[in-house]
PyMOL Python script that loads the backbone (N, CA, C, O; Angstrom):
from pymol import cmd

cmd.read_pdbstr("""\
ATOM      1  N   MET A   1      90.544  84.689 280.287  1.00  0.00           N
ATOM      2  CA  MET A   1      91.582  85.694 280.178  1.00  0.00           C
ATOM      3  C   MET A   1      92.221  85.842 281.560  1.00  0.00           C
ATOM      4  O   MET A   1      91.517  86.036 282.552  1.00  0.00           O
ATOM      5  N   THR A   2      93.549  85.752 281.627  1.00  0.00           N
ATOM      6  CA  THR A   2      94.219  85.866 282.912  1.00  0.00           C
ATOM      7  C   THR A   2      94.211  87.303 283.392  1.00  0.00           C
ATOM      8  O   THR A   2      93.915  88.227 282.633  1.00  0.00           O
ATOM      9  N   GLU A   3      94.541  87.479 284.662  1.00  0.00           N
ATOM     10  CA  GLU A   3      94.474  88.802 285.268  1.00  0.00           C
ATOM     11  C   GLU A   3      95.401  89.823 284.620  1.00  0.00           C
ATOM     12  O   GLU A   3      95.040  90.996 284.524  1.00  0.00           O
ATOM     13  N   ASN A   4      96.578  89.413 284.176  1.00  0.00           N
ATOM     14  CA  ASN A   4      97.538  90.375 283.643  1.00  0.00           C
ATOM     15  C   ASN A   4      97.350  90.652 282.147  1.00  0.00           C
ATOM     16  O   ASN A   4      98.110  91.434 281.575  1.00  0.00           O
ATOM     17  N   LYS A   5      96.379  90.044 281.516  1.00  0.00           N
ATOM     18  CA  LYS A   5      96.107  90.328 280.108  1.00  0.00           C
ATOM     19  C   LYS A   5      95.090  91.448 279.997  1.00  0.00           C
ATOM     20  O   LYS A   5      94.166  91.567 280.801  1.00  0.00           O
ATOM     21  N   ARG A   6      95.295  92.271 278.966  1.00  0.00           N
ATOM     22  CA  ARG A   6      94.415  93.421 278.750  1.00  0.00           C
ATOM     23  C   ARG A   6      93.885  93.382 277.328  1.00  0.00           C
ATOM     24  O   ARG A   6      94.458  92.733 276.453  1.00  0.00           O
ATOM     25  N   ARG A   7      92.798  94.077 277.114  1.00  0.00           N
ATOM     26  CA  ARG A   7      92.205  94.205 275.777  1.00  0.00           C
ATOM     27  C   ARG A   7      92.525  95.592 275.247  1.00  0.00           C
ATOM     28  O   ARG A   7      92.341  96.594 275.938  1.00  0.00           O
ATOM     29  N   PHE A   8      93.001  95.633 274.023  1.00  0.00           N
ATOM     30  CA  PHE A   8      93.324  96.899 273.378  1.00  0.00           C
ATOM     31  C   PHE A   8      92.498  97.013 272.108  1.00  0.00           C
ATOM     32  O   PHE A   8      92.487  96.098 271.284  1.00  0.00           O
ATOM     33  N   LYS A   9      91.811  98.125 271.950  1.00  0.00           N
ATOM     34  CA  LYS A   9      91.086  98.404 270.710  1.00  0.00           C
ATOM     35  C   LYS A   9      92.001  99.308 269.893  1.00  0.00           C
ATOM     36  O   LYS A   9      92.287 100.438 270.288  1.00  0.00           O
ATOM     37  N   VAL A  10      92.460  98.798 268.745  1.00  0.00           N
ATOM     38  CA  VAL A  10      93.437  99.533 267.932  1.00  0.00           C
ATOM     39  C   VAL A  10      92.933  99.659 266.501  1.00  0.00           C
ATOM     40  O   VAL A  10      92.028  98.941 266.075  1.00  0.00           O
ATOM     41  N   LYS A  11      93.539 100.585 265.771  1.00  0.00           N
ATOM     42  CA  LYS A  11      93.226 100.764 264.358  1.00  0.00           C
ATOM     43  C   LYS A  11      94.514 100.534 263.573  1.00  0.00           C
ATOM     44  O   LYS A  11      95.494 101.260 263.737  1.00  0.00           O
ATOM     45  N   ILE A  12      94.497  99.523 262.726  1.00  0.00           N
ATOM     46  CA  ILE A  12      95.644  99.177 261.893  1.00  0.00           C
ATOM     47  C   ILE A  12      95.182  99.195 260.444  1.00  0.00           C
ATOM     48  O   ILE A  12      94.226  98.513 260.076  1.00  0.00           O
ATOM     49  N   GLY A  13      95.868  99.977 259.633  1.00  0.00           N
ATOM     50  CA  GLY A  13      95.493 100.058 258.224  1.00  0.00           C
ATOM     51  C   GLY A  13      94.070 100.536 258.027  1.00  0.00           C
ATOM     52  O   GLY A  13      93.417 100.170 257.050  1.00  0.00           O
ATOM     53  N   GLY A  14      93.585 101.355 258.955  1.00  0.00           N
ATOM     54  CA  GLY A  14      92.236 101.897 258.839  1.00  0.00           C
ATOM     55  C   GLY A  14      91.134 100.974 259.340  1.00  0.00           C
ATOM     56  O   GLY A  14      89.960 101.339 259.274  1.00  0.00           O
ATOM     57  N   LYS A  15      91.475  99.792 259.839  1.00  0.00           N
ATOM     58  CA  LYS A  15      90.483  98.847 260.342  1.00  0.00           C
ATOM     59  C   LYS A  15      90.689  98.638 261.831  1.00  0.00           C
ATOM     60  O   LYS A  15      91.820  98.633 262.317  1.00  0.00           O
ATOM     61  N   GLU A  16      89.590  98.467 262.552  1.00  0.00           N
ATOM     62  CA  GLU A  16      89.668  98.289 263.998  1.00  0.00           C
ATOM     63  C   GLU A  16      89.850  96.819 264.362  1.00  0.00           C
ATOM     64  O   GLU A  16      89.256  95.927 263.757  1.00  0.00           O
ATOM     65  N   TYR A  17      90.690  96.600 265.370  1.00  0.00           N
ATOM     66  CA  TYR A  17      90.970  95.265 265.885  1.00  0.00           C
ATOM     67  C   TYR A  17      90.976  95.312 267.404  1.00  0.00           C
ATOM     68  O   TYR A  17      91.264  96.347 268.004  1.00  0.00           O
ATOM     69  N   ILE A  18      90.655  94.183 268.018  1.00  0.00           N
ATOM     70  CA  ILE A  18      90.819  94.001 269.453  1.00  0.00           C
ATOM     71  C   ILE A  18      92.012  93.059 269.619  1.00  0.00           C
ATOM     72  O   ILE A  18      92.028  91.947 269.090  1.00  0.00           O
ATOM     73  N   ILE A  19      93.004  93.531 270.365  1.00  0.00           N
ATOM     74  CA  ILE A  19      94.198  92.730 270.626  1.00  0.00           C
ATOM     75  C   ILE A  19      94.264  92.472 272.119  1.00  0.00           C
ATOM     76  O   ILE A  19      94.102  93.390 272.922  1.00  0.00           O
ATOM     77  N   ILE A  20      94.502  91.228 272.490  1.00  0.00           N
ATOM     78  CA  ILE A  20      94.610  90.854 273.889  1.00  0.00           C
ATOM     79  C   ILE A  20      96.068  90.526 274.183  1.00  0.00           C
ATOM     80  O   ILE A  20      96.681  89.710 273.495  1.00  0.00           O
ATOM     81  N   GLY A  21      96.615  91.164 275.205  1.00  0.00           N
ATOM     82  CA  GLY A  21      97.998  90.917 275.545  1.00  0.00           C
ATOM     83  C   GLY A  21      98.371  91.511 276.881  1.00  0.00           C
ATOM     84  O   GLY A  21      97.545  92.116 277.564  1.00  0.00           O
ATOM     85  N   GLU A  22      99.630  91.331 277.245  1.00  0.00           N
ATOM     86  CA  GLU A  22     100.129  91.788 278.541  1.00  0.00           C
ATOM     87  C   GLU A  22     100.871  93.120 278.447  1.00  0.00           C
ATOM     88  O   GLU A  22     101.365  93.613 279.461  1.00  0.00           O
ATOM     89  N   ALA A  23     100.960  93.697 277.289  1.00  0.00           N
ATOM     90  CA  ALA A  23     101.717  94.940 277.092  1.00  0.00           C
ATOM     91  C   ALA A  23     101.037  96.120 277.766  1.00  0.00           C
ATOM     92  O   ALA A  23      99.837  96.106 278.040  1.00  0.00           O
ATOM     93  N   SER A  24     101.846  97.143 278.022  1.00  0.00           N
ATOM     94  CA  SER A  24     101.280  98.393 278.522  1.00  0.00           C
ATOM     95  C   SER A  24     100.610  99.124 277.364  1.00  0.00           C
ATOM     96  O   SER A  24     100.828  98.793 276.198  1.00  0.00           O
ATOM     97  N   THR A  25      99.802 100.109 277.693  1.00  0.00           N
ATOM     98  CA  THR A  25      99.161 100.916 276.655  1.00  0.00           C
ATOM     99  C   THR A  25     100.211 101.608 275.798  1.00  0.00           C
ATOM    100  O   THR A  25     100.080 101.659 274.575  1.00  0.00           O
ATOM    101  N   ALA A  26     101.249 102.141 276.430  1.00  0.00           N
ATOM    102  CA  ALA A  26     102.317 102.822 275.683  1.00  0.00           C
ATOM    103  C   ALA A  26     103.007 101.864 274.722  1.00  0.00           C
ATOM    104  O   ALA A  26     103.282 102.219 273.576  1.00  0.00           O
ATOM    105  N   ARG A  27     103.286 100.659 275.183  1.00  0.00           N
ATOM    106  CA  ARG A  27     103.950  99.662 274.328  1.00  0.00           C
ATOM    107  C   ARG A  27     103.053  99.294 273.145  1.00  0.00           C
ATOM    108  O   ARG A  27     103.520  99.230 272.008  1.00  0.00           O
ATOM    109  N   MET A  28     101.777  99.053 273.408  1.00  0.00           N
ATOM    110  CA  MET A  28     100.857  98.683 272.328  1.00  0.00           C
ATOM    111  C   MET A  28     100.714  99.822 271.337  1.00  0.00           C
ATOM    112  O   MET A  28     100.662  99.580 270.131  1.00  0.00           O
ATOM    113  N   ASN A  29     100.649 101.059 271.813  1.00  0.00           N
ATOM    114  CA  ASN A  29     100.576 102.206 270.904  1.00  0.00           C
ATOM    115  C   ASN A  29     101.829 102.285 270.037  1.00  0.00           C
ATOM    116  O   ASN A  29     101.745 102.616 268.854  1.00  0.00           O
ATOM    117  N   ALA A  30     102.983 101.983 270.615  1.00  0.00           N
ATOM    118  CA  ALA A  30     104.234 101.990 269.846  1.00  0.00           C
ATOM    119  C   ALA A  30     104.216 100.906 268.770  1.00  0.00           C
ATOM    120  O   ALA A  30     104.611 101.148 267.630  1.00  0.00           O
ATOM    121  N   VAL A  31     103.758  99.722 269.138  1.00  0.00           N
ATOM    122  CA  VAL A  31     103.684  98.611 268.174  1.00  0.00           C
ATOM    123  C   VAL A  31     102.747  98.965 267.029  1.00  0.00           C
ATOM    124  O   VAL A  31     103.100  98.800 265.861  1.00  0.00           O
ATOM    125  N   VAL A  32     101.569  99.444 267.354  1.00  0.00           N
ATOM    126  CA  VAL A  32     100.580  99.799 266.325  1.00  0.00           C
ATOM    127  C   VAL A  32     101.115 100.923 265.441  1.00  0.00           C
ATOM    128  O   VAL A  32     100.889 100.925 264.231  1.00  0.00           O
ATOM    129  N   GLY A  33     101.816 101.869 266.037  1.00  0.00           N
ATOM    130  CA  GLY A  33     102.400 102.955 265.253  1.00  0.00           C
ATOM    131  C   GLY A  33     103.402 102.462 264.231  1.00  0.00           C
ATOM    132  O   GLY A  33     103.393 102.904 263.083  1.00  0.00           O
ATOM    133  N   VAL A  34     104.275 101.537 264.646  1.00  0.00           N
ATOM    134  CA  VAL A  34     105.272 100.983 263.725  1.00  0.00           C
ATOM    135  C   VAL A  34     104.591 100.173 262.626  1.00  0.00           C
ATOM    136  O   VAL A  34     104.960 100.284 261.456  1.00  0.00           O
ATOM    137  N   VAL A  35     103.612  99.370 262.988  1.00  0.00           N
ATOM    138  CA  VAL A  35     102.894  98.569 261.978  1.00  0.00           C
ATOM    139  C   VAL A  35     102.232  99.486 260.953  1.00  0.00           C
ATOM    140  O   VAL A  35     102.325  99.239 259.751  1.00  0.00           O
ATOM    141  N   ASN A  36     101.571 100.532 261.415  1.00  0.00           N
ATOM    142  CA  ASN A  36     100.922 101.466 260.488  1.00  0.00           C
ATOM    143  C   ASN A  36     101.937 102.176 259.604  1.00  0.00           C
ATOM    144  O   ASN A  36     101.668 102.398 258.423  1.00  0.00           O
ATOM    145  N   GLN A  37     103.098 102.539 260.146  1.00  0.00           N
ATOM    146  CA  GLN A  37     104.148 103.168 259.340  1.00  0.00           C
ATOM    147  C   GLN A  37     104.643 102.212 258.259  1.00  0.00           C
ATOM    148  O   GLN A  37     104.816 102.604 257.105  1.00  0.00           O
ATOM    149  N   GLN A  38     104.867 100.960 258.639  1.00  0.00           N
ATOM    150  CA  GLN A  38     105.360  99.985 257.664  1.00  0.00           C
ATOM    151  C   GLN A  38     104.316  99.689 256.591  1.00  0.00           C
ATOM    152  O   GLN A  38     104.654  99.565 255.414  1.00  0.00           O
ATOM    153  N   LEU A  39     103.062  99.576 256.989  1.00  0.00           N
ATOM    154  CA  LEU A  39     101.996  99.375 256.001  1.00  0.00           C
ATOM    155  C   LEU A  39     101.930 100.547 255.027  1.00  0.00           C
ATOM    156  O   LEU A  39     101.804 100.349 253.819  1.00  0.00           O
ATOM    157  N   ALA A  40     102.015 101.758 255.549  1.00  0.00           N
ATOM    158  CA  ALA A  40     101.957 102.951 254.697  1.00  0.00           C
ATOM    159  C   ALA A  40     103.137 102.989 253.739  1.00  0.00           C
ATOM    160  O   ALA A  40     102.970 103.354 252.575  1.00  0.00           O
ATOM    161  N   ALA A  41     104.321 102.622 254.202  1.00  0.00           N
ATOM    162  CA  ALA A  41     105.509 102.615 253.345  1.00  0.00           C
ATOM    163  C   ALA A  41     105.355 101.608 252.205  1.00  0.00           C
ATOM    164  O   ALA A  41     105.703 101.900 251.061  1.00  0.00           O
ATOM    165  N   ILE A  42     104.838 100.435 252.522  1.00  0.00           N
ATOM    166  CA  ILE A  42     104.630  99.412 251.484  1.00  0.00           C
ATOM    167  C   ILE A  42     103.599  99.893 250.472  1.00  0.00           C
ATOM    168  O   ILE A  42     103.798  99.751 249.266  1.00  0.00           O
ATOM    169  N   LYS A  43     102.506 100.458 250.953  1.00  0.00           N
ATOM    170  CA  LYS A  43     101.458 100.933 250.044  1.00  0.00           C
ATOM    171  C   LYS A  43     101.937 102.113 249.197  1.00  0.00           C
ATOM    172  O   LYS A  43     101.478 102.291 248.069  1.00  0.00           O
ATOM    173  N   GLU A  44     102.847 102.911 249.729  1.00  0.00           N
ATOM    174  CA  GLU A  44     103.405 104.021 248.959  1.00  0.00           C
ATOM    175  C   GLU A  44     104.292 103.485 247.832  1.00  0.00           C
ATOM    176  O   GLU A  44     104.275 104.008 246.717  1.00  0.00           O
ATOM    177  N   GLN A  45     105.055 102.453 248.130  1.00  0.00           N
ATOM    178  CA  GLN A  45     105.949 101.868 247.131  1.00  0.00           C
ATOM    179  C   GLN A  45     105.182 101.038 246.106  1.00  0.00           C
ATOM    180  O   GLN A  45     105.604 100.917 244.956  1.00  0.00           O
ATOM    181  N   MET A  46     104.059 100.471 246.524  1.00  0.00           N
ATOM    182  CA  MET A  46     103.259  99.603 245.660  1.00  0.00           C
ATOM    183  C   MET A  46     101.789 100.016 245.776  1.00  0.00           C
ATOM    184  O   MET A  46     101.016  99.333 246.449  1.00  0.00           O
ATOM    185  N   PRO A  47     101.391 101.111 245.139  1.00  0.00           N
ATOM    186  CA  PRO A  47     100.042 101.662 245.336  1.00  0.00           C
ATOM    187  C   PRO A  47      98.891 100.700 245.038  1.00  0.00           C
ATOM    188  O   PRO A  47      97.828 100.833 245.644  1.00  0.00           O
ATOM    189  N   GLY A  48      99.056  99.764 244.154  1.00  0.00           N
ATOM    190  CA  GLY A  48      97.962  98.863 243.795  1.00  0.00           C
ATOM    191  C   GLY A  48      97.873  97.615 244.646  1.00  0.00           C
ATOM    192  O   GLY A  48      97.018  96.764 244.401  1.00  0.00           O
ATOM    193  N   ILE A  49      98.733  97.485 245.640  1.00  0.00           N
ATOM    194  CA  ILE A  49      98.768  96.261 246.444  1.00  0.00           C
ATOM    195  C   ILE A  49      97.504  96.148 247.305  1.00  0.00           C
ATOM    196  O   ILE A  49      96.984  97.149 247.796  1.00  0.00           O
ATOM    197  N   SER A  50      97.026  94.926 247.478  1.00  0.00           N
ATOM    198  CA  SER A  50      95.853  94.707 248.328  1.00  0.00           C
ATOM    199  C   SER A  50      96.252  94.845 249.795  1.00  0.00           C
ATOM    200  O   SER A  50      97.426  94.736 250.149  1.00  0.00           O
ATOM    201  N   ASP A  51      95.261  95.085 250.629  1.00  0.00           N
ATOM    202  CA  ASP A  51      95.511  95.179 252.064  1.00  0.00           C
ATOM    203  C   ASP A  51      96.106  93.873 252.592  1.00  0.00           C
ATOM    204  O   ASP A  51      97.009  93.888 253.429  1.00  0.00           O
ATOM    205  N   GLU A  52      95.595  92.748 252.097  1.00  0.00           N
ATOM    206  CA  GLU A  52      96.090  91.441 252.554  1.00  0.00           C
ATOM    207  C   GLU A  52      97.564  91.256 252.201  1.00  0.00           C
ATOM    208  O   GLU A  52      98.353  90.832 253.045  1.00  0.00           O
ATOM    209  N   ARG A  53      97.936  91.564 250.981  1.00  0.00           N
ATOM    210  CA  ARG A  53      99.340  91.410 250.570  1.00  0.00           C
ATOM    211  C   ARG A  53     100.254  92.365 251.327  1.00  0.00           C
ATOM    212  O   ARG A  53     101.367  91.999 251.704  1.00  0.00           O
ATOM    213  N   ALA A  54      99.787  93.581 251.547  1.00  0.00           N
ATOM    214  CA  ALA A  54     100.575  94.553 252.307  1.00  0.00           C
ATOM    215  C   ALA A  54     100.777  94.054 253.738  1.00  0.00           C
ATOM    216  O   ALA A  54     101.863  94.212 254.296  1.00  0.00           O
ATOM    217  N   ALA A  55      99.758  93.460 254.329  1.00  0.00           N
ATOM    218  CA  ALA A  55      99.870  92.923 255.685  1.00  0.00           C
ATOM    219  C   ALA A  55     100.860  91.767 255.738  1.00  0.00           C
ATOM    220  O   ALA A  55     101.644  91.658 256.681  1.00  0.00           O
ATOM    221  N   ILE A  56     100.824  90.905 254.726  1.00  0.00           N
ATOM    222  CA  ILE A  56     101.766  89.778 254.693  1.00  0.00           C
ATOM    223  C   ILE A  56     103.195  90.281 254.540  1.00  0.00           C
ATOM    224  O   ILE A  56     104.097  89.776 255.208  1.00  0.00           O
ATOM    225  N   LEU A  57     103.418  91.258 253.682  1.00  0.00           N
ATOM    226  CA  LEU A  57     104.766  91.808 253.528  1.00  0.00           C
ATOM    227  C   LEU A  57     105.237  92.478 254.819  1.00  0.00           C
ATOM    228  O   LEU A  57     106.412  92.388 255.174  1.00  0.00           O
ATOM    229  N   THR A  58     104.331  93.142 255.513  1.00  0.00           N
ATOM    230  CA  THR A  58     104.672  93.757 256.796  1.00  0.00           C
ATOM    231  C   THR A  58     105.096  92.684 257.796  1.00  0.00           C
ATOM    232  O   THR A  58     106.079  92.852 258.519  1.00  0.00           O
ATOM    233  N   ALA A  59     104.352  91.586 257.831  1.00  0.00           N
ATOM    234  CA  ALA A  59     104.689  90.484 258.741  1.00  0.00           C
ATOM    235  C   ALA A  59     106.035  89.865 258.379  1.00  0.00           C
ATOM    236  O   ALA A  59     106.841  89.581 259.265  1.00  0.00           O
ATOM    237  N   VAL A  60     106.285  89.656 257.099  1.00  0.00           N
ATOM    238  CA  VAL A  60     107.560  89.087 256.658  1.00  0.00           C
ATOM    239  C   VAL A  60     108.716  90.009 257.048  1.00  0.00           C
ATOM    240  O   VAL A  60     109.750  89.544 257.528  1.00  0.00           O
ATOM    241  N   ASN A  61     108.539  91.310 256.844  1.00  0.00           N
ATOM    242  CA  ASN A  61     109.577  92.274 257.227  1.00  0.00           C
ATOM    243  C   ASN A  61     109.826  92.235 258.732  1.00  0.00           C
ATOM    244  O   ASN A  61     110.974  92.295 259.170  1.00  0.00           O
ATOM    245  N   ALA A  62     108.769  92.135 259.518  1.00  0.00           N
ATOM    246  CA  ALA A  62     108.907  92.107 260.977  1.00  0.00           C
ATOM    247  C   ALA A  62     109.670  90.870 261.433  1.00  0.00           C
ATOM    248  O   ALA A  62     110.545  90.961 262.294  1.00  0.00           O
ATOM    249  N   VAL A  63     109.344  89.723 260.865  1.00  0.00           N
ATOM    250  CA  VAL A  63     110.042  88.491 261.238  1.00  0.00           C
ATOM    251  C   VAL A  63     111.502  88.540 260.791  1.00  0.00           C
ATOM    252  O   VAL A  63     112.390  88.089 261.515  1.00  0.00           O
ATOM    253  N   ALA A  64     111.749  89.082 259.610  1.00  0.00           N
ATOM    254  CA  ALA A  64     113.133  89.218 259.137  1.00  0.00           C
ATOM    255  C   ALA A  64     113.937  90.117 260.071  1.00  0.00           C
ATOM    256  O   ALA A  64     115.086  89.809 260.390  1.00  0.00           O
ATOM    257  N   ASP A  65     113.350  91.217 260.508  1.00  0.00           N
ATOM    258  CA  ASP A  65     114.019  92.106 261.458  1.00  0.00           C
ATOM    259  C   ASP A  65     114.287  91.401 262.783  1.00  0.00           C
ATOM    260  O   ASP A  65     115.362  91.550 263.364  1.00  0.00           O
ATOM    261  N   GLN A  66     113.316  90.639 263.256  1.00  0.00           N
ATOM    262  CA  GLN A  66     113.470  89.917 264.514  1.00  0.00           C
ATOM    263  C   GLN A  66     114.594  88.886 264.422  1.00  0.00           C
ATOM    264  O   GLN A  66     115.408  88.769 265.338  1.00  0.00           O
ATOM    265  N   LEU A  67     114.640  88.147 263.329  1.00  0.00           N
ATOM    266  CA  LEU A  67     115.696  87.148 263.147  1.00  0.00           C
ATOM    267  C   LEU A  67     117.076  87.793 263.048  1.00  0.00           C
ATOM    268  O   LEU A  67     118.055  87.249 263.559  1.00  0.00           O
ATOM    269  N   ALA A  68     117.155  88.947 262.394  1.00  0.00           N
ATOM    270  CA  ALA A  68     118.433  89.670 262.300  1.00  0.00           C
ATOM    271  C   ALA A  68     118.902  90.111 263.686  1.00  0.00           C
ATOM    272  O   ALA A  68     120.089  90.014 263.996  1.00  0.00           O
ATOM    273  N   LEU A  69     117.983  90.594 264.515  1.00  0.00           N
ATOM    274  CA  LEU A  69     118.337  90.993 265.879  1.00  0.00           C
ATOM    275  C   LEU A  69     118.791  89.796 266.710  1.00  0.00           C
ATOM    276  O   LEU A  69     119.756  89.893 267.468  1.00  0.00           O
ATOM    277  N   GLN A  70     118.101  88.674 266.568  1.00  0.00           N
ATOM    278  CA  GLN A  70     118.489  87.475 267.288  1.00  0.00           C
ATOM    279  C   GLN A  70     119.882  87.006 266.871  1.00  0.00           C
ATOM    280  O   GLN A  70     120.673  86.571 267.708  1.00  0.00           O
ATOM    281  N   GLN A  71     120.176  87.098 265.582  1.00  0.00           N
ATOM    282  CA  GLN A  71     121.484  86.694 265.083  1.00  0.00           C
ATOM    283  C   GLN A  71     122.585  87.604 265.661  1.00  0.00           C
ATOM    284  O   GLN A  71     123.657  87.130 266.036  1.00  0.00           O
ATOM    285  N   LYS A  72     122.307  88.905 265.726  1.00  0.00           N
ATOM    286  CA  LYS A  72     123.266  89.858 266.298  1.00  0.00           C
ATOM    287  C   LYS A  72     123.549  89.533 267.765  1.00  0.00           C
ATOM    288  O   LYS A  72     124.689  89.625 268.219  1.00  0.00           O
ATOM    289  N   GLU A  73     122.503  89.151 268.501  1.00  0.00           N
ATOM    290  CA  GLU A  73     122.666  88.813 269.919  1.00  0.00           C
ATOM    291  C   GLU A  73     123.545  87.595 270.109  1.00  0.00           C
ATOM    292  O   GLU A  73     124.254  87.495 271.110  1.00  0.00           O
ATOM    293  N   LYS A  74     123.513  86.667 269.166  1.00  0.00           N
ATOM    294  CA  LYS A  74     124.320  85.449 269.255  1.00  0.00           C
ATOM    295  C   LYS A  74     125.791  85.713 268.971  1.00  0.00           C
ATOM    296  O   LYS A  74     126.660  84.975 269.436  1.00  0.00           O
ATOM    297  N   GLU A  75     126.070  86.753 268.217  1.00  0.00           N
ATOM    298  CA  GLU A  75     127.452  87.041 267.824  1.00  0.00           C
ATOM    299  C   GLU A  75     128.235  87.711 268.909  1.00  0.00           C
ATOM    300  O   GLU A  75     129.413  88.014 268.723  1.00  0.00           O
TER     301      GLU A  75
END
""", "prot")
cmd.dss("prot")
cmd.show_as("cartoon", "prot")
cmd.util.cbc("prot")
cmd.orient("prot")
């Protein structure tokens, strides 16, 4: 692990994870907060969805948002 990487113990969807990255604590808390909000929104809309499927939909939504932002930057 390089010097500028940090370990973050976070809770996403009620499960604990260790994430290693260069982000600040505030940035990581913001990221985890958004992920948890998106997971909760998906589970509210689809109450019977599995945790795995909800996580995949969250990831797909995140990538779609990222690609839309990249496209806007090009215009």
